[in-house]
A tleap script that builds the chain and sets N, CA, C and O, in Angstrom:
source leaprc.protein.ff14SB
mol = sequence {
  NMET GLY LEU ILE ARG GLU PRO LYS ASN ALA
  ASN PHE THR PHE GLN SER GLN PRO TRP THR
  ASP GLN GLU LEU ARG ASP PHE ARG LYS LEU
  MET ASN GLU ILE LYS ALA LYS ASN SER LYS
  PRO LYS VAL LYS VAL LEU THR LYS LYS LYS
  LYS VAL ALA CALA
}
set mol.1.N position { 131.711 91.626 128.794 }
set mol.1.CA position { 130.635 90.680 128.603 }
set mol.1.C position { 131.248 89.294 128.445 }
set mol.1.O position { 132.187 89.105 127.672 }
set mol.2.N position { 130.725 88.357 129.163 }
set mol.2.CA position { 131.294 87.024 129.175 }
set mol.2.C position { 130.665 86.108 128.134 }
set mol.2.O position { 129.710 86.474 127.449 }
set mol.3.N position { 131.213 84.938 128.039 }
set mol.3.CA position { 130.735 83.916 127.126 }
set mol.3.C position { 129.461 83.292 127.686 }
set mol.3.O position { 129.415 82.918 128.858 }
set mol.4.N position { 128.435 83.179 126.858 }
set mol.4.CA position { 127.189 82.545 127.292 }
set mol.4.C position { 127.240 81.096 126.818 }
set mol.4.O position { 127.379 80.837 125.623 }
set mol.5.N position { 127.129 80.174 127.728 }
set mol.5.CA position { 127.242 78.761 127.392 }
set mol.5.C position { 125.872 78.118 127.282 }
set mol.5.O position { 124.919 78.512 127.953 }
set mol.6.N position { 125.804 77.126 126.423 }
set mol.6.CA position { 124.579 76.365 126.236 }
set mol.6.C position { 124.431 75.382 127.392 }
set mol.6.O position { 125.391 74.691 127.733 }
set mol.7.N position { 123.243 75.302 128.007 }
set mol.7.CA position { 123.047 74.327 129.085 }
set mol.7.C position { 123.284 72.900 128.584 }
set mol.7.O position { 123.087 72.625 127.400 }
set mol.8.N position { 123.693 72.011 129.448 }
set mol.8.CA position { 124.011 70.637 129.051 }
set mol.8.C position { 122.793 69.893 128.516 }
set mol.8.O position { 122.931 69.076 127.606 }
set mol.9.N position { 121.618 70.151 129.051 }
set mol.9.CA position { 120.433 69.400 128.647 }
set mol.9.C position { 119.625 70.104 127.551 }
set mol.9.O position { 118.501 69.690 127.270 }
set mol.10.N position { 120.160 71.146 126.929 }
set mol.10.CA position { 119.454 71.862 125.877 }
set mol.10.C position { 120.297 71.892 124.605 }
set mol.10.O position { 121.523 71.986 124.663 }
set mol.11.N position { 119.640 71.814 123.480 }
set mol.11.CA position { 120.331 71.875 122.201 }
set mol.11.C position { 119.666 72.983 121.385 }
set mol.11.O position { 118.510 72.848 120.985 }
set mol.12.N position { 120.384 74.071 121.139 }
set mol.12.CA position { 119.809 75.217 120.439 }
set mol.12.C position { 120.090 75.212 118.940 }
set mol.12.O position { 119.756 76.177 118.252 }
set mol.13.N position { 120.687 74.164 118.431 }
set mol.13.CA position { 120.926 74.082 116.990 }
set mol.13.C position { 119.707 73.454 116.331 }
set mol.13.O position { 119.022 72.622 116.926 }
set mol.14.N position { 119.446 73.864 115.093 }
set mol.14.CA position { 118.299 73.315 114.387 }
set mol.14.C position { 118.592 73.294 112.894 }
set mol.14.O position { 119.469 74.013 112.416 }
set mol.15.N position { 117.877 72.490 112.181 }
set mol.15.CA position { 118.011 72.368 110.737 }
set mol.15.C position { 116.811 73.075 110.112 }
set mol.15.O position { 115.665 72.731 110.399 }
set mol.16.N position { 117.075 74.052 109.267 }
set mol.16.CA position { 115.970 74.766 108.636 }
set mol.16.C position { 115.313 73.884 107.575 }
set mol.16.O position { 115.972 73.077 106.920 }
set mol.17.N position { 114.024 74.054 107.423 }
set mol.17.CA position { 113.258 73.277 106.460 }
set mol.17.C position { 113.256 73.988 105.116 }
set mol.17.O position { 113.136 75.212 105.080 }
set mol.18.N position { 113.384 73.263 104.008 }
set mol.18.CA position { 113.308 73.916 102.693 }
set mol.18.C position { 111.887 74.414 102.432 }
set mol.18.O position { 110.913 73.845 102.924 }
set mol.19.N position { 111.790 75.483 101.650 }
set mol.19.CA position { 110.486 76.059 101.343 }
set mol.19.C position { 109.743 75.188 100.336 }
set mol.19.O position { 110.349 74.552 99.474 }
set mol.20.N position { 108.441 75.173 100.460 }
set mol.20.CA position { 107.631 74.472 99.465 }
set mol.20.C position { 107.539 75.356 98.226 }
set mol.20.O position { 107.874 76.540 98.269 }
set mol.21.N position { 107.084 74.771 97.130 }
set mol.21.CA position { 106.949 75.544 95.892 }
set mol.21.C position { 105.973 76.702 96.068 }
set mol.21.O position { 106.201 77.789 95.537 }
set mol.22.N position { 104.890 76.479 96.808 }
set mol.22.CA position { 103.895 77.537 97.022 }
set mol.22.C position { 104.487 78.664 97.860 }
set mol.22.O position { 104.278 79.835 97.544 }
set mol.23.N position { 105.212 78.343 98.908 }
set mol.23.CA position { 105.838 79.366 99.740 }
set mol.23.C position { 106.850 80.173 98.940 }
set mol.23.O position { 106.938 81.390 99.097 }
set mol.24.N position { 107.611 79.505 98.089 }
set mol.24.CA position { 108.606 80.178 97.271 }
set mol.24.C position { 107.941 81.118 96.264 }
set mol.24.O position { 108.423 82.229 96.047 }
set mol.25.N position { 106.843 80.685 95.652 }
set mol.25.CA position { 106.099 81.549 94.716 }
set mol.25.C position { 105.543 82.772 95.423 }
set mol.25.O position { 105.622 83.886 94.904 }
set mol.26.N position { 104.973 82.564 96.619 }
set mol.26.CA position { 104.417 83.677 97.391 }
set mol.26.C position { 105.511 84.683 97.761 }
set mol.26.O position { 105.310 85.894 97.669 }
set mol.27.N position { 106.669 84.164 98.180 }
set mol.27.CA position { 107.778 85.036 98.560 }
set mol.27.C position { 108.264 85.845 97.360 }
set mol.27.O position { 108.491 87.049 97.475 }
set mol.28.N position { 108.424 85.199 96.222 }
set mol.28.CA position { 108.894 85.900 95.028 }
set mol.28.C position { 107.891 86.957 94.578 }
set mol.28.O position { 108.280 88.043 94.147 }
set mol.29.N position { 106.603 86.642 94.678 }
set mol.29.CA position { 105.569 87.610 94.312 }
set mol.29.C position { 105.651 88.830 95.238 }
set mol.29.O position { 105.597 89.970 94.775 }
set mol.30.N position { 105.779 88.587 96.525 }
set mol.30.CA position { 105.873 89.668 97.507 }
set mol.30.C position { 107.103 90.529 97.243 }
set mol.30.O position { 107.015 91.757 97.272 }
set mol.31.N position { 108.253 89.897 96.986 }
set mol.31.CA position { 109.481 90.643 96.731 }
set mol.31.C position { 109.364 91.483 95.461 }
set mol.31.O position { 109.847 92.615 95.429 }
set mol.32.N position { 108.734 90.953 94.422 }
set mol.32.CA position { 108.546 91.719 93.190 }
set mol.32.C position { 107.650 92.933 93.425 }
set mol.32.O position { 107.902 94.003 92.871 }
set mol.33.N position { 106.609 92.775 94.240 }
set mol.33.CA position { 105.729 93.903 94.565 }
set mol.33.C position { 106.491 94.975 95.338 }
set mol.33.O position { 106.338 96.166 95.063 }
set mol.34.N position { 107.303 94.565 96.292 }
set mol.34.CA position { 108.073 95.523 97.089 }
set mol.34.C position { 109.090 96.242 96.215 }
set mol.34.O position { 109.258 97.456 96.330 }
set mol.35.N position { 109.774 95.498 95.336 }
set mol.35.CA position { 110.757 96.114 94.449 }
set mol.35.C position { 110.094 97.103 93.493 }
set mol.35.O position { 110.636 98.179 93.240 }
set mol.36.N position { 108.923 96.744 92.959 }
set mol.36.CA position { 108.212 97.638 92.047 }
set mol.36.C position { 107.787 98.913 92.777 }
set mol.36.O position { 107.870 100.005 92.214 }
set mol.37.N position { 107.343 98.783 94.003 }
set mol.37.CA position { 106.913 99.941 94.787 }
set mol.37.C position { 108.089 100.863 95.085 }
set mol.37.O position { 107.965 102.085 94.995 }
set mol.38.N position { 109.233 100.273 95.442 }
set mol.38.CA position { 110.396 101.066 95.835 }
set mol.38.C position { 111.183 101.618 94.663 }
set mol.38.O position { 111.985 102.534 94.846 }
set mol.39.N position { 110.981 101.092 93.467 }
set mol.39.CA position { 111.779 101.540 92.333 }
set mol.39.C position { 111.106 102.654 91.531 }
set mol.39.O position { 111.660 103.120 90.535 }
set mol.40.N position { 109.921 103.084 91.955 }
set mol.40.CA position { 109.252 104.178 91.250 }
set mol.40.C position { 110.091 105.447 91.397 }
set mol.40.O position { 110.612 105.730 92.476 }
set mol.41.N position { 110.220 106.216 90.299 }
set mol.41.CA position { 111.016 107.442 90.408 }
set mol.41.C position { 110.356 108.421 91.375 }
set mol.41.O position { 109.142 108.621 91.364 }
set mol.42.N position { 111.174 109.005 92.184 }
set mol.42.CA position { 110.674 109.965 93.166 }
set mol.42.C position { 110.598 111.335 92.515 }
set mol.42.O position { 111.518 111.755 91.812 }
set mol.43.N position { 109.510 112.016 92.752 }
set mol.43.CA position { 109.280 113.329 92.159 }
set mol.43.C position { 109.864 114.388 93.073 }
set mol.43.O position { 109.554 114.438 94.263 }
set mol.44.N position { 110.709 115.228 92.509 }
set mol.44.CA position { 111.273 116.329 93.281 }
set mol.44.C position { 110.439 117.574 93.019 }
set mol.44.O position { 110.044 117.842 91.884 }
set mol.45.N position { 110.182 118.310 94.048 }
set mol.45.CA position { 109.445 119.558 93.924 }
set mol.45.C position { 110.473 120.673 93.776 }
set mol.45.O position { 111.276 120.925 94.674 }
set mol.46.N position { 110.430 121.321 92.647 }
set mol.46.CA position { 111.374 122.404 92.396 }
set mol.46.C position { 110.749 123.727 92.825 }
set mol.46.O position { 109.603 124.025 92.488 }
set mol.47.N position { 111.496 124.491 93.549 }
set mol.47.CA position { 111.028 125.813 93.956 }
set mol.47.C position { 111.997 126.841 93.402 }
set mol.47.O position { 113.210 126.633 93.362 }
set mol.48.N position { 111.436 127.930 92.988 }
set mol.48.CA position { 112.276 129.013 92.451 }
set mol.48.C position { 112.666 129.925 93.610 }
set mol.48.O position { 111.833 130.318 94.427 }
set mol.49.N position { 113.942 130.247 93.655 }
set mol.49.CA position { 114.415 131.158 94.675 }
set mol.49.C position { 114.421 132.557 94.084 }
set mol.49.O position { 114.880 132.783 92.965 }
set mol.50.N position { 113.908 133.470 94.855 }
set mol.50.CA position { 113.873 134.863 94.405 }
set mol.50.C position { 115.222 135.505 94.668 }
set mol.50.O position { 115.831 135.299 95.718 }
set mol.51.N position { 115.677 136.278 93.709 }
set mol.51.CA position { 116.910 137.022 93.907 }
set mol.51.C position { 116.607 138.231 94.766 }
set mol.51.O position { 115.637 138.950 94.529 }
set mol.52.N position { 117.428 138.444 95.746 }
set mol.52.CA position { 117.237 139.564 96.657 }
set mol.52.C position { 118.289 140.610 96.298 }
set mol.52.O position { 119.489 140.335 96.288 }
set mol.53.N position { 117.798 141.827 96.001 }
set mol.53.CA position { 118.729 142.917 95.697 }
set mol.53.C position { 119.303 143.456 97.005 }
set mol.53.O position { 118.565 143.764 97.941 }
set mol.54.N position { 120.605 143.563 97.053 }
set mol.54.CA position { 121.240 144.007 98.283 }
set mol.54.C position { 121.479 145.491 98.270 }
set mol.54.O position { 122.010 146.039 99.236 }
savepdb mol mol.pdb
quit
């Protein structure tokens, strides 16, 4: 696979914009909800195995 070069008349670099306070609050709220959902203890179903007489 060869090197892909940027065309002379195009600039693919950009400066990201900082988040607003509202966007940051929304993101933190969403992340907390996801973490709370994923951190719930998982319930294991225990099954008893029958001993088989040979």
